[in-house]
BAKOLVO-869345 format. One line per field, with one value per residue (C-alpha): residue in three letters; x, y, z. Coordinates in steps of 0.1 Angstrom, whole numbers. Example, Ala and Ser with C-alpha at 12.3 -4.5 7.8 and 13.67 -1.06 7.14 Angstrom:
2
aa	[Ala; Ser] .
xx	[123; 137] .
yy	[-45; -11] .
zz	[78; 71] .
//
This chain:
115
aa	[Met; Val; Cys; Ala; Ser; Asp; Asp; Leu; Val; Asp; Gly; Gly; Arg; Gly; Val; Arg; Phe; Thr; Val; Asn; Arg; His; Gly; Val; Asp; Glu; Pro; Ala; Phe; Ala; Val; Arg; Phe; Arg; Gly; Gln; Val; His; Ala; Tyr; Leu; Asn; Arg; Cys; Ala; His; Val; Pro; Val; Glu; Met; Asp; Trp; Gln; Gln; Gly; Glu; Phe; Phe; Asp; His; Ser; Gly; Leu; Tyr; Leu; Ile; Cys; Ala; Thr; His; Gly; Ala; Leu; Tyr; Ala; Pro; Asp; Ser; Gly; Gln; Cys; Leu; Met; Gly; Arg; Cys; Asn; Gly; Lys; Gly; Leu; Val; Ala; Val; Ser; Val; Thr; Glu; His; Asp; Gly; Arg; Val; Leu; Val; Ile; Glu; Glu; Gly; Arg; Asp; Ser; Val; Gly] .
xx	[127; 100; 101; 97; 62; 60; 66; 30; 2; -34; -48; -15; 14; 25; 60; 73; 95; 106; 96; 110; 81; 88; 124; 114; 118; 85; 75; 52; 38; 26; 0; -17; -55; -75; -44; -33; -5; -14; 9; 3; 22; 22; 1; -35; -57; -71; -38; -5; 7; 20; -8; 6; -3; 28; 56; 40; 5; -19; -50; -77; -84; -107; -80; -106; -97; -66; -68; -51; -37; -41; -76; -92; -101; -108; -97; -104; -72; -77; -84; -72; -107; -117; -147; -151; -135; -126; -111; -140; -140; -102; -82; -46; -21; -14; 21; 24; 38; 40; 49; 76; 97; 86; 94; 73; 87; 79; 69; 90; 72; 74; 81; 57; 75; 104; 132] .
yy	[75; 53; 69; 102; 115; 114; 76; 71; 78; 78; 42; 31; 9; 9; 10; -18; -10; -25; -10; -18; -25; -35; -45; -66; -57; -63; -58; -29; -9; 26; 37; 69; 71; 103; 124; 110; 85; 55; 27; -7; -38; -61; -89; -99; -97; -132; -152; -133; -135; -106; -89; -77; -99; -86; -66; -33; -41; -37; -22; -42; -34; -5; 13; 17; -12; -29; -66; -97; -117; -150; -147; -119; -99; -63; -34; 3; 21; 50; 31; -5; -18; -51; -46; -81; -115; -137; -109; -111; -73; -71; -47; -40; -28; 9; 23; 60; 81; 117; 137; 164; 181; 157; 126; 100; 93; 68; 84; 64; 48; 72; 103; 130; 139; 130; 155] .
zz	[8; -8; -42; -61; -60; -98; -97; -84; -109; -98; -100; -116; -107; -71; -57; -35; -6; 28; 61; 95; 119; 155; 145; 115; 79; 61; 24; 18; -11; -19; -44; -54; -53; -59; -56; -23; -15; 6; 18; 33; 43; 12; 27; 22; 54; 46; 43; 46; 10; -11; -30; -64; -94; -112; -97; -86; -99; -70; -86; -103; -140; -131; -111; -83; -59; -46; -53; -39; -67; -48; -34; -54; -22; -29; -7; -6; -17; 6; 38; 32; 43; 28; 6; -8; -2; 26; 47; 71; 79; 83; 63; 52; 77; 69; 67; 75; 46; 37; 5; 9; -18; -45; -25; -7; 27; 55; 88; 112; 142; 172; 151; 140; 109; 86; 80] .
//
């Protein structure tokens, strides 16, 4: 489990977690934007540094964009697409998540759903 659904407020603090991808534990985060939960690996597409400017703070001051604390690159919260910065058209690496019974869960690689 990543977190309780109520832990994620639209445009607010994100939740950091670890996800195993291809046998490697990697830092990731989940945020809520326009009612939907989105999750990404916690690394900028420009240079692989963690994005939050303070623990769990991924949104810019407007709550409309994810921002890299190191480079200032802006990303669309709902797609991870780089909108401004040195990302050169790259985007964040998405982590598949779902909400079920008041919980945010990672959808494991190779599985269609989480029980």
